[in-house]
C-alpha positions in Angstrom: 30.9 -27.4 -15.8 28.8 -26.4 -12.7 25.5 -25.3 -12.7 24.9 -23.1 -10.5 20.8 -22.0 -9.7 19.7 -19.2 -8.2 16.6 -18.4 -6.8 14.8 -15.6 -5.4 14.2 -14.9 -1.6 10.6 -13.8 -0.7 9.3 -11.1 0.8 5.8 -9.4 2.6 4.5 -6.0 2.9 2.8 -4.5 5.9 1.5 -1.0 6.8 -0.4 -0.1 9.6 -4.7 0.6 10.1 -6.3 3.5 8.4 -8.0 6.0 9.9 -12.0 6.4 9.8 -12.5 10.2 9.1 -15.6 11.8 8.5 -16.1 13.4 4.8 -16.8 17.2 5.1 -14.5 17.7 7.7 -11.1 19.8 6.6 -8.5 17.0 7.9 -4.6 16.8 6.6 -4.2 13.4 4.7 -2.9 10.6 6.0 0.2 9.3 6.0 0.4 5.6 4.2 4.1 4.2 5.9 3.6 0.7 4.5 7.3 -1.6 4.8 8.6 -4.5 2.8 11.0 -7.2 4.4 13.5 -6.5 1.7 13.5 -2.9 2.5 12.6 -2.4 -1.0 10.2 0.8 -1.5 6.3 -0.1 -1.2 3.7 1.5 -3.7 0.3 2.0 -2.8 -3.0 2.2 -4.8 -6.6 3.5 -4.3 -8.9 0.2 -5.6 -11.9 3.2 -4.9 -10.7 6.0 -6.2 -14.5 7.8 -5.9 -13.9 7.7 -2.4 -9.8 8.5 -2.0 -6.4 8.7 -3.8 -3.8 8.4 -3.3 -0.9 11.1 -4.1 3.0 11.4 -2.8 2.8 8.1 -0.4 -0.5 10.0 1.5 -4.6 8.6 1.2 -7.2 11.5 0.6 -10.6 11.4 0.6 -12.4 13.0 -2.0 -16.2 11.1 -1.1 -17.6 9.5 1.5 -17.9 5.4 1.4 -15.1 2.6 2.2 -12.0 3.4 1.1 -9.4 0.8 -0.2 -5.8 1.0 -0.6 -3.5 -2.2 -1.4 0.1 -2.1 -0.7 2.9 -3.6 -3.2 6.5 -4.2 -3.6 7.6 -5.6 -7.0 10.4 -7.4 -6.0 14.1 -6.6 -7.5 16.7 -9.1 -9.3 17.1 -10.7 -5.9 13.6 -10.7 -4.3 10.4 -12.0 -5.4 7.2 -9.8 -5.9 5.2 -9.6 -2.3 2.0 -10.7 -1.8 -0.8 -7.2 -2.2 -2.1 -6.3 0.8 -5.1 -4.3 1.2 -6.3 -1.9 4.0 -9.8 0.2 4.5 -10.8 2.8 5.9 -14.7 4.4 6.3 -15.5 8.0 5.7 -19.4 8.3 6.5 
């Protein structure tokens, strides 16, 4: 009998910095352009929903404060989950 062992490949996630923006001024939502080394899609979550929300891959300000976004990639049948990363944006 032959035993074959499969191991999952590691991956990482990256996304650019978030631009600071003054709350109260009308500005377009900032598009999040994260990538995973696996080329699998990246998902985003706001950790500060009283300051910002995420919808369709864009950050929308809803109040003053510090906006914290987490980017993640859950992996698949051959890739491990990527460690989640965070980004911050000030909205004075």
